[in-house]
C-alpha beads as a LAMMPS data file, in Angstrom:
LAMMPS data file: protein, C-alpha beads

390 atoms
389 bonds

1 atom types
1 bond types

-500.0 500.0 xlo xhi
-500.0 500.0 ylo yhi
-500.0 500.0 zlo zhi

Masses

1 110.0

Atoms # bond

1 1 1 27.178 -1.122 -1.673
2 1 1 27.795 -3.456 -5.048
3 1 1 26.979 -2.093 -8.413
4 1 1 23.390 -4.317 -8.055
5 1 1 22.181 -1.482 -5.787
6 1 1 22.277 0.747 -8.876
7 1 1 19.505 -1.183 -10.148
8 1 1 16.940 0.021 -7.750
9 1 1 18.170 3.157 -7.714
10 1 1 18.407 3.820 -11.701
11 1 1 15.118 1.963 -11.658
12 1 1 13.489 4.457 -9.184
13 1 1 14.757 7.030 -11.277
14 1 1 13.663 6.260 -14.107
15 1 1 9.637 5.132 -13.518
16 1 1 9.380 8.782 -11.906
17 1 1 10.474 10.347 -14.610
18 1 1 8.146 8.605 -16.580
19 1 1 5.865 9.671 -13.936
20 1 1 5.814 13.650 -14.986
21 1 1 4.682 12.649 -18.214
22 1 1 1.329 11.877 -16.395
23 1 1 -0.863 14.660 -15.778
24 1 1 -3.996 13.032 -14.475
25 1 1 -5.756 15.189 -11.760
26 1 1 -8.658 16.063 -14.112
27 1 1 -9.235 12.199 -13.762
28 1 1 -8.633 11.126 -10.249
29 1 1 -11.383 13.362 -9.275
30 1 1 -13.937 11.086 -11.545
31 1 1 -12.395 7.858 -10.610
32 1 1 -13.142 8.677 -6.877
33 1 1 -16.687 10.073 -7.234
34 1 1 -17.075 7.149 -9.666
35 1 1 -17.076 6.796 -13.321
36 1 1 -13.635 5.970 -15.391
37 1 1 -11.005 7.322 -14.750
38 1 1 -9.630 7.827 -17.876
39 1 1 -12.731 8.709 -19.737
40 1 1 -13.358 10.342 -23.139
41 1 1 -12.578 13.913 -21.614
42 1 1 -11.159 16.263 -21.777
43 1 1 -8.090 15.738 -24.825
44 1 1 -7.261 12.459 -26.421
45 1 1 -3.759 13.907 -26.535
46 1 1 -3.415 13.800 -23.050
47 1 1 -4.960 10.287 -22.390
48 1 1 -2.676 9.143 -24.874
49 1 1 -0.196 10.729 -23.278
50 1 1 -1.018 9.503 -19.598
51 1 1 -1.360 5.816 -21.037
52 1 1 1.565 5.463 -22.973
53 1 1 3.763 6.500 -19.780
54 1 1 1.642 4.406 -16.839
55 1 1 2.800 1.352 -19.570
56 1 1 6.079 2.159 -19.726
57 1 1 5.874 2.375 -15.711
58 1 1 4.176 -0.723 -15.231
59 1 1 6.738 -2.339 -17.810
60 1 1 9.678 -1.035 -16.031
61 1 1 8.490 -2.128 -12.544
62 1 1 7.296 -5.434 -13.785
63 1 1 10.630 -6.432 -15.605
64 1 1 12.864 -5.951 -12.972
65 1 1 10.481 -7.669 -10.459
66 1 1 9.462 -10.515 -12.589
67 1 1 12.925 -11.474 -13.680
68 1 1 14.503 -11.762 -10.353
69 1 1 16.120 -14.954 -9.040
70 1 1 17.207 -15.536 -5.517
71 1 1 15.952 -12.382 -4.120
72 1 1 14.576 -11.493 -1.111
73 1 1 15.142 -14.204 2.353
74 1 1 11.732 -16.131 1.328
75 1 1 12.375 -16.704 -2.241
76 1 1 13.252 -20.412 -1.617
77 1 1 11.062 -21.160 1.105
78 1 1 7.997 -20.085 -1.480
79 1 1 10.306 -22.473 -4.214
80 1 1 10.160 -25.306 -1.691
81 1 1 6.365 -24.585 -0.860
82 1 1 5.665 -24.393 -4.609
83 1 1 6.887 -27.908 -4.566
84 1 1 4.746 -29.356 -1.674
85 1 1 1.406 -27.464 -3.385
86 1 1 2.239 -29.386 -6.507
87 1 1 2.623 -32.992 -4.606
88 1 1 -0.709 -31.774 -2.966
89 1 1 0.775 -31.645 0.710
90 1 1 -0.439 -29.394 3.081
91 1 1 0.812 -25.754 2.447
92 1 1 -0.101 -22.726 5.319
93 1 1 -0.648 -20.365 2.254
94 1 1 -4.679 -19.751 0.897
95 1 1 -6.483 -21.642 -0.931
96 1 1 -6.531 -18.977 -3.986
97 1 1 -3.051 -18.942 -3.933
98 1 1 -2.356 -22.449 -4.018
99 1 1 -4.414 -22.884 -6.635
100 1 1 -2.734 -20.850 -9.217
101 1 1 0.403 -22.011 -7.527
102 1 1 -0.582 -26.015 -8.983
103 1 1 -2.462 -24.751 -12.464
104 1 1 0.849 -22.777 -13.594
105 1 1 3.140 -25.677 -12.285
106 1 1 0.371 -27.657 -14.326
107 1 1 0.968 -24.916 -17.518
108 1 1 4.997 -24.860 -17.418
109 1 1 6.088 -27.936 -15.520
110 1 1 6.528 -29.334 -12.069
111 1 1 9.595 -26.887 -9.837
112 1 1 9.366 -24.628 -12.886
113 1 1 9.325 -21.685 -10.428
114 1 1 10.450 -17.942 -12.534
115 1 1 6.740 -18.559 -14.510
116 1 1 5.064 -18.422 -11.060
117 1 1 6.989 -15.638 -9.709
118 1 1 6.510 -13.756 -12.584
119 1 1 2.963 -14.215 -12.148
120 1 1 2.161 -12.741 -8.989
121 1 1 4.612 -9.608 -9.729
122 1 1 2.846 -8.765 -13.058
123 1 1 -0.534 -8.714 -10.969
124 1 1 0.984 -6.883 -7.903
125 1 1 2.246 -4.345 -10.011
126 1 1 -0.768 -3.916 -11.617
127 1 1 -2.517 -2.996 -8.929
128 1 1 0.051 -0.752 -7.363
129 1 1 -0.178 1.449 -10.873
130 1 1 -3.866 1.032 -11.649
131 1 1 -4.344 2.809 -8.104
132 1 1 -2.018 5.039 -8.455
133 1 1 -3.621 6.169 -11.650
134 1 1 -7.194 6.522 -10.210
135 1 1 -6.202 7.814 -6.859
136 1 1 -3.153 10.373 -7.174
137 1 1 -3.568 13.303 -8.380
138 1 1 0.170 14.346 -8.037
139 1 1 0.837 10.965 -9.812
140 1 1 4.760 11.436 -10.261
141 1 1 5.252 12.291 -6.068
142 1 1 2.781 9.813 -5.191
143 1 1 4.808 7.254 -7.308
144 1 1 8.017 8.525 -5.472
145 1 1 6.702 8.274 -2.365
146 1 1 5.443 4.050 -3.428
147 1 1 9.261 3.611 -4.512
148 1 1 11.038 5.697 -1.615
149 1 1 8.356 3.985 1.009
150 1 1 9.801 0.673 0.128
151 1 1 6.208 -0.719 -1.244
152 1 1 7.428 -2.076 -4.528
153 1 1 10.977 -2.926 -3.530
154 1 1 9.339 -4.939 -0.475
155 1 1 7.091 -6.381 -2.764
156 1 1 9.727 -8.530 -4.053
157 1 1 10.002 -10.514 -0.634
158 1 1 7.053 -11.662 0.795
159 1 1 4.868 -12.223 -2.501
160 1 1 0.881 -13.176 -0.668
161 1 1 1.027 -10.111 1.366
162 1 1 2.006 -7.419 -0.728
163 1 1 -0.551 -9.056 -3.371
164 1 1 -3.113 -8.445 -0.944
165 1 1 -1.770 -4.795 -0.056
166 1 1 -1.638 -4.133 -3.687
167 1 1 -5.241 -4.840 -3.969
168 1 1 -6.266 -2.777 -0.795
169 1 1 -4.521 0.037 -1.910
170 1 1 -6.432 -0.471 -5.531
171 1 1 -10.221 -1.559 -3.032
172 1 1 -10.068 2.407 -1.446
173 1 1 -11.395 4.017 -4.253
174 1 1 -14.617 1.811 -3.874
175 1 1 -15.305 3.003 -0.517
176 1 1 -14.851 6.594 -1.389
177 1 1 -17.410 5.700 -3.956
178 1 1 -19.713 4.433 -1.259
179 1 1 -19.522 0.996 -3.799
180 1 1 -19.173 -1.368 -0.661
181 1 1 -20.212 -4.350 -2.733
182 1 1 -17.469 -3.772 -5.371
183 1 1 -14.876 -2.827 -2.085
184 1 1 -16.055 -6.298 -0.329
185 1 1 -15.193 -8.553 -4.021
186 1 1 -12.224 -7.181 -4.308
187 1 1 -11.295 -7.715 -0.140
188 1 1 -12.390 -11.324 -0.603
189 1 1 -10.362 -11.595 -3.500
190 1 1 -7.411 -10.687 -2.013
191 1 1 -8.007 -13.259 1.019
192 1 1 -7.622 -15.804 -1.075
193 1 1 -4.111 -14.771 -1.000
194 1 1 -3.054 -13.636 2.149
195 1 1 -6.363 -13.108 4.567
196 1 1 -4.803 -10.932 6.658
197 1 1 -6.345 -8.281 3.880
198 1 1 -9.850 -8.703 5.780
199 1 1 -8.493 -6.495 8.375
200 1 1 -9.604 -3.336 6.049
201 1 1 -12.952 -4.466 6.148
202 1 1 -13.954 -2.261 9.435
203 1 1 -10.673 -0.237 9.272
204 1 1 -11.581 1.289 5.978
205 1 1 -15.739 1.277 6.633
206 1 1 -14.991 3.239 10.043
207 1 1 -12.268 5.913 8.034
208 1 1 -14.826 6.487 5.359
209 1 1 -17.376 7.227 8.315
210 1 1 -15.553 9.485 9.826
211 1 1 -14.170 10.847 7.225
212 1 1 -18.014 11.756 5.838
213 1 1 -19.145 13.603 8.776
214 1 1 -17.845 16.144 11.688
215 1 1 -16.727 14.305 14.917
216 1 1 -18.480 14.831 18.028
217 1 1 -18.318 13.762 21.411
218 1 1 -19.738 10.433 21.212
219 1 1 -16.980 9.609 18.140
220 1 1 -14.339 10.600 20.702
221 1 1 -15.671 8.498 23.474
222 1 1 -15.508 5.508 21.041
223 1 1 -11.823 6.524 20.166
224 1 1 -10.789 6.527 23.885
225 1 1 -12.619 2.788 24.465
226 1 1 -11.049 2.028 21.769
227 1 1 -7.774 2.820 22.779
228 1 1 -8.087 1.673 26.296
229 1 1 -9.081 -1.547 24.771
230 1 1 -5.481 -2.060 23.023
231 1 1 -3.720 -1.114 26.135
232 1 1 -6.050 -3.569 28.553
233 1 1 -6.981 -6.148 26.209
234 1 1 -4.201 -7.477 24.570
235 1 1 -4.116 -10.884 25.687
236 1 1 -8.106 -10.752 23.803
237 1 1 -6.671 -9.361 20.856
238 1 1 -3.503 -12.010 20.717
239 1 1 -5.728 -15.040 20.787
240 1 1 -8.054 -13.729 17.879
241 1 1 -4.842 -13.306 15.863
242 1 1 -3.247 -16.648 16.624
243 1 1 -6.590 -18.728 16.273
244 1 1 -6.031 -17.813 12.709
245 1 1 -2.223 -17.554 12.911
246 1 1 -1.282 -19.875 15.381
247 1 1 2.277 -20.404 14.284
248 1 1 3.090 -16.743 15.085
249 1 1 3.015 -17.575 18.957
250 1 1 6.169 -17.385 20.143
251 1 1 8.044 -17.197 16.803
252 1 1 10.453 -14.467 15.756
253 1 1 7.891 -12.464 14.539
254 1 1 6.560 -12.137 17.881
255 1 1 8.800 -9.679 19.127
256 1 1 7.083 -7.001 20.719
257 1 1 9.343 -4.432 19.243
258 1 1 8.221 -0.843 18.552
259 1 1 8.515 -0.073 14.692
260 1 1 9.754 3.688 15.318
261 1 1 10.290 4.457 11.666
262 1 1 6.345 3.696 11.275
263 1 1 5.735 6.243 13.529
264 1 1 7.720 9.144 12.480
265 1 1 6.146 8.600 9.143
266 1 1 2.729 8.744 10.423
267 1 1 3.589 11.582 13.205
268 1 1 5.090 13.245 10.431
269 1 1 1.942 13.013 8.163
270 1 1 -0.336 13.762 10.829
271 1 1 1.881 17.151 11.735
272 1 1 1.083 18.177 7.912
273 1 1 -2.397 17.457 8.495
274 1 1 -2.579 19.726 11.445
275 1 1 -0.805 22.603 9.258
276 1 1 -3.201 22.153 6.164
277 1 1 -6.187 21.633 8.491
278 1 1 -8.057 24.616 7.498
279 1 1 -7.144 24.936 3.838
280 1 1 -7.379 21.157 2.963
281 1 1 -9.138 18.801 5.492
282 1 1 -12.095 21.242 7.401
283 1 1 -13.968 22.066 4.043
284 1 1 -17.858 22.550 3.659
285 1 1 -19.984 19.957 4.091
286 1 1 -22.826 19.566 1.401
287 1 1 -25.968 17.668 1.257
288 1 1 -27.026 14.028 -0.207
289 1 1 -29.689 12.047 0.292
290 1 1 -27.936 11.161 3.759
291 1 1 -27.655 14.322 4.789
292 1 1 -24.638 16.861 5.467
293 1 1 -21.328 15.459 4.292
294 1 1 -18.281 15.535 3.110
295 1 1 -17.474 14.673 -0.485
296 1 1 -15.174 14.604 -3.633
297 1 1 -11.261 14.658 -2.607
298 1 1 -12.193 16.485 0.384
299 1 1 -13.799 13.307 1.508
300 1 1 -10.706 11.249 -0.291
301 1 1 -8.141 13.889 1.931
302 1 1 -10.063 13.389 5.190
303 1 1 -10.421 9.678 4.954
304 1 1 -6.321 9.370 4.008
305 1 1 -6.108 11.590 7.515
306 1 1 -8.062 8.803 9.701
307 1 1 -6.088 5.709 7.703
308 1 1 -2.945 7.507 9.147
309 1 1 -4.177 8.280 12.316
310 1 1 -5.150 4.855 12.785
311 1 1 -1.728 3.767 11.650
312 1 1 -0.528 5.865 14.701
313 1 1 -2.395 3.924 17.182
314 1 1 -1.686 0.368 16.184
315 1 1 1.768 1.790 15.686
316 1 1 2.340 2.891 19.115
317 1 1 -0.552 0.421 20.911
318 1 1 -0.270 -2.635 19.004
319 1 1 3.554 -3.635 19.510
320 1 1 1.884 -7.182 21.030
321 1 1 0.800 -7.713 17.706
322 1 1 3.056 -10.201 15.387
323 1 1 4.256 -8.207 12.246
324 1 1 2.802 -5.260 13.283
325 1 1 4.136 -3.476 10.210
326 1 1 2.202 -5.299 7.922
327 1 1 -1.366 -4.256 10.291
328 1 1 0.320 -0.837 9.690
329 1 1 1.289 -0.420 6.326
330 1 1 -3.047 -1.413 5.136
331 1 1 -3.779 2.201 6.779
332 1 1 -0.118 4.039 6.191
333 1 1 0.128 3.297 2.382
334 1 1 -2.244 5.869 1.567
335 1 1 0.389 8.419 2.447
336 1 1 1.488 7.971 -1.261
337 1 1 -2.296 10.127 -2.057
338 1 1 -2.674 12.105 0.973
339 1 1 1.171 13.623 1.253
340 1 1 0.941 14.832 -2.069
341 1 1 -2.574 16.122 -2.018
342 1 1 -1.682 18.207 1.275
343 1 1 1.334 19.707 -0.652
344 1 1 -0.935 20.279 -3.695
345 1 1 -3.471 22.441 -1.830
346 1 1 -0.856 25.065 0.367
347 1 1 -1.943 28.663 -0.965
348 1 1 1.272 29.908 0.432
349 1 1 4.152 29.159 -1.834
350 1 1 7.276 29.110 -0.126
351 1 1 6.013 27.032 2.380
352 1 1 4.469 24.885 -0.408
353 1 1 7.993 24.535 -1.571
354 1 1 9.854 24.042 2.018
355 1 1 7.230 20.919 3.082
356 1 1 7.508 19.587 -0.187
357 1 1 11.507 19.636 -0.344
358 1 1 11.189 18.338 3.286
359 1 1 8.624 14.948 2.519
360 1 1 10.732 14.245 -0.784
361 1 1 14.345 14.355 1.493
362 1 1 12.488 12.047 4.189
363 1 1 11.264 9.745 1.954
364 1 1 14.947 9.547 0.152
365 1 1 16.743 9.685 3.491
366 1 1 14.460 6.600 4.326
367 1 1 15.292 4.850 0.873
368 1 1 18.958 5.280 1.647
369 1 1 18.530 3.472 4.930
370 1 1 16.512 0.812 3.430
371 1 1 19.033 0.392 0.645
372 1 1 22.084 -0.215 3.108
373 1 1 19.949 -3.076 5.195
374 1 1 19.151 -4.923 2.016
375 1 1 21.840 -7.127 2.618
376 1 1 20.391 -8.351 5.663
377 1 1 19.927 -12.112 6.028
378 1 1 15.831 -11.473 6.864
379 1 1 16.129 -8.844 3.873
380 1 1 18.552 -9.941 1.127
381 1 1 16.976 -7.670 -1.321
382 1 1 20.566 -7.280 -2.431
383 1 1 22.438 -8.156 -4.185
384 1 1 20.022 -7.849 -6.997
385 1 1 20.076 -11.035 -9.631
386 1 1 17.946 -12.165 -12.527
387 1 1 17.715 -15.137 -15.107
388 1 1 18.962 -13.260 -17.604
389 1 1 22.015 -12.378 -16.763
390 1 1 22.754 -14.406 -14.045

Bonds

1 1 1 2
2 1 2 3
3 1 3 4
4 1 4 5
5 1 5 6
6 1 6 7
7 1 7 8
8 1 8 9
9 1 9 10
10 1 10 11
11 1 11 12
12 1 12 13
13 1 13 14
14 1 14 15
15 1 15 16
16 1 16 17
17 1 17 18
18 1 18 19
19 1 19 20
20 1 20 21
21 1 21 22
22 1 22 23
23 1 23 24
24 1 24 25
25 1 25 26
26 1 26 27
27 1 27 28
28 1 28 29
29 1 29 30
30 1 30 31
31 1 31 32
32 1 32 33
33 1 33 34
34 1 34 35
35 1 35 36
36 1 36 37
37 1 37 38
38 1 38 39
39 1 39 40
40 1 40 41
41 1 41 42
42 1 42 43
43 1 43 44
44 1 44 45
45 1 45 46
46 1 46 47
47 1 47 48
48 1 48 49
49 1 49 50
50 1 50 51
51 1 51 52
52 1 52 53
53 1 53 54
54 1 54 55
55 1 55 56
56 1 56 57
57 1 57 58
58 1 58 59
59 1 59 60
60 1 60 61
61 1 61 62
62 1 62 63
63 1 63 64
64 1 64 65
65 1 65 66
66 1 66 67
67 1 67 68
68 1 68 69
69 1 69 70
70 1 70 71
71 1 71 72
72 1 72 73
73 1 73 74
74 1 74 75
75 1 75 76
76 1 76 77
77 1 77 78
78 1 78 79
79 1 79 80
80 1 80 81
81 1 81 82
82 1 82 83
83 1 83 84
84 1 84 85
85 1 85 86
86 1 86 87
87 1 87 88
88 1 88 89
89 1 89 90
90 1 90 91
91 1 91 92
92 1 92 93
93 1 93 94
94 1 94 95
95 1 95 96
96 1 96 97
97 1 97 98
98 1 98 99
99 1 99 100
100 1 100 101
101 1 101 102
102 1 102 103
103 1 103 104
104 1 104 105
105 1 105 106
106 1 106 107
107 1 107 108
108 1 108 109
109 1 109 110
110 1 110 111
111 1 111 112
112 1 112 113
113 1 113 114
114 1 114 115
115 1 115 116
116 1 116 117
117 1 117 118
118 1 118 119
119 1 119 120
120 1 120 121
121 1 121 122
122 1 122 123
123 1 123 124
124 1 124 125
125 1 125 126
126 1 126 127
127 1 127 128
128 1 128 129
129 1 129 130
130 1 130 131
131 1 131 132
132 1 132 133
133 1 133 134
134 1 134 135
135 1 135 136
136 1 136 137
137 1 137 138
138 1 138 139
139 1 139 140
140 1 140 141
141 1 141 142
142 1 142 143
143 1 143 144
144 1 144 145
145 1 145 146
146 1 146 147
147 1 147 148
148 1 148 149
149 1 149 150
150 1 150 151
151 1 151 152
152 1 152 153
153 1 153 154
154 1 154 155
155 1 155 156
156 1 156 157
157 1 157 158
158 1 158 159
159 1 159 160
160 1 160 161
161 1 161 162
162 1 162 163
163 1 163 164
164 1 164 165
165 1 165 166
166 1 166 167
167 1 167 168
168 1 168 169
169 1 169 170
170 1 170 171
171 1 171 172
172 1 172 173
173 1 173 174
174 1 174 175
175 1 175 176
176 1 176 177
177 1 177 178
178 1 178 179
179 1 179 180
180 1 180 181
181 1 181 182
182 1 182 183
183 1 183 184
184 1 184 185
185 1 185 186
186 1 186 187
187 1 187 188
188 1 188 189
189 1 189 190
190 1 190 191
191 1 191 192
192 1 192 193
193 1 193 194
194 1 194 195
195 1 195 196
196 1 196 197
197 1 197 198
198 1 198 199
199 1 199 200
200 1 200 201
201 1 201 202
202 1 202 203
203 1 203 204
204 1 204 205
205 1 205 206
206 1 206 207
207 1 207 208
208 1 208 209
209 1 209 210
210 1 210 211
211 1 211 212
212 1 212 213
213 1 213 214
214 1 214 215
215 1 215 216
216 1 216 217
217 1 217 218
218 1 218 219
219 1 219 220
220 1 220 221
221 1 221 222
222 1 222 223
223 1 223 224
224 1 224 225
225 1 225 226
226 1 226 227
227 1 227 228
228 1 228 229
229 1 229 230
230 1 230 231
231 1 231 232
232 1 232 233
233 1 233 234
234 1 234 235
235 1 235 236
236 1 236 237
237 1 237 238
238 1 238 239
239 1 239 240
240 1 240 241
241 1 241 242
242 1 242 243
243 1 243 244
244 1 244 245
245 1 245 246
246 1 246 247
247 1 247 248
248 1 248 249
249 1 249 250
250 1 250 251
251 1 251 252
252 1 252 253
253 1 253 254
254 1 254 255
255 1 255 256
256 1 256 257
257 1 257 258
258 1 258 259
259 1 259 260
260 1 260 261
261 1 261 262
262 1 262 263
263 1 263 264
264 1 264 265
265 1 265 266
266 1 266 267
267 1 267 268
268 1 268 269
269 1 269 270
270 1 270 271
271 1 271 272
272 1 272 273
273 1 273 274
274 1 274 275
275 1 275 276
276 1 276 277
277 1 277 278
278 1 278 279
279 1 279 280
280 1 280 281
281 1 281 282
282 1 282 283
283 1 283 284
284 1 284 285
285 1 285 286
286 1 286 287
287 1 287 288
288 1 288 289
289 1 289 290
290 1 290 291
291 1 291 292
292 1 292 293
293 1 293 294
294 1 294 295
295 1 295 296
296 1 296 297
297 1 297 298
298 1 298 299
299 1 299 300
300 1 300 301
301 1 301 302
302 1 302 303
303 1 303 304
304 1 304 305
305 1 305 306
306 1 306 307
307 1 307 308
308 1 308 309
309 1 309 310
310 1 310 311
311 1 311 312
312 1 312 313
313 1 313 314
314 1 314 315
315 1 315 316
316 1 316 317
317 1 317 318
318 1 318 319
319 1 319 320
320 1 320 321
321 1 321 322
322 1 322 323
323 1 323 324
324 1 324 325
325 1 325 326
326 1 326 327
327 1 327 328
328 1 328 329
329 1 329 330
330 1 330 331
331 1 331 332
332 1 332 333
333 1 333 334
334 1 334 335
335 1 335 336
336 1 336 337
337 1 337 338
338 1 338 339
339 1 339 340
340 1 340 341
341 1 341 342
342 1 342 343
343 1 343 344
344 1 344 345
345 1 345 346
346 1 346 347
347 1 347 348
348 1 348 349
349 1 349 350
350 1 350 351
351 1 351 352
352 1 352 353
353 1 353 354
354 1 354 355
355 1 355 356
356 1 356 357
357 1 357 358
358 1 358 359
359 1 359 360
360 1 360 361
361 1 361 362
362 1 362 363
363 1 363 364
364 1 364 365
365 1 365 366
366 1 366 367
367 1 367 368
368 1 368 369
369 1 369 370
370 1 370 371
371 1 371 372
372 1 372 373
373 1 373 374
374 1 374 375
375 1 375 376
376 1 376 377
377 1 377 378
378 1 378 379
379 1 379 380
380 1 380 381
381 1 381 382
382 1 382 383
383 1 383 384
384 1 384 385
385 1 385 386
386 1 386 387
387 1 387 388
388 1 388 389
389 1 389 390
């Protein structure tokens, strides 16, 4: 492994170290239930320290992403598409993406692709960091999982998709608050860059509904029917998918393979949920206008739990879906909030330390394996090159 891999290792270490300076546990509750994540309480000093650290993290992540050149297997494909967009020729990408690319090329010049990649890096990293600030009660740990889980590094590839994923992650807080209008507006904004994000509307709303109530028999019945539909209605689902993405039919992405790594992620997360169920996921309901519901951070934990359950179902039963990993990422990316929350609520100190070390080691091992695979032709995230030194 060459020296440029050290850029990614050093970046991960630096941002996680800065993340240790962020103490936003008291602000996350306000962000989830409504209001600003960083209001005037409880102390101005802590608020300022959080902001300075977050800005430092944002600058480091944006700098590595925005300054890259020839990084990613689709880098030059995007560059060719930028030229086609400027020429007003047909490109399969969504209209919002095409409009911004055309505007940036009018501003910076034809085939000046570096500012275009930089622009999308700037906004993608913003949504990732803002989502962590608003929903990550253990910020540094959530940031560690974001980096080790590959979500940031993979955003150097698949520009449109990871922007949509970052917006979906950011929009979760509006679902938890019950501010569905704002949630839909953000998802529609994300759909202007990658329409696959529209999938999260029914998925997140269903997870929110299930998280707020105690499950009854008819919930399990509907879940069973959905599983049966995935097994026996695959052709129908495929026709719906190919209506929106006709170029995926019989393509290299339509391979029907199972994503074992993501299945293991889901199984591990759900296993931890079972271990922590009584203390972290099965609290008391409270009264509100709709009757008895779960609320606050308990609602958030249950919401993330159901998203991971949905993700496991998709990965196990949805291998017929082209690019199934991208579909599942909309659900299992919530692990970066779920796992730190569960570990933080463990009352048994030795068990908490053991599980924390296990989660950290598992994600660290995944990152090492991911680094080794970054030289592959269909990934090409290494060697890392940038326009400043190369």
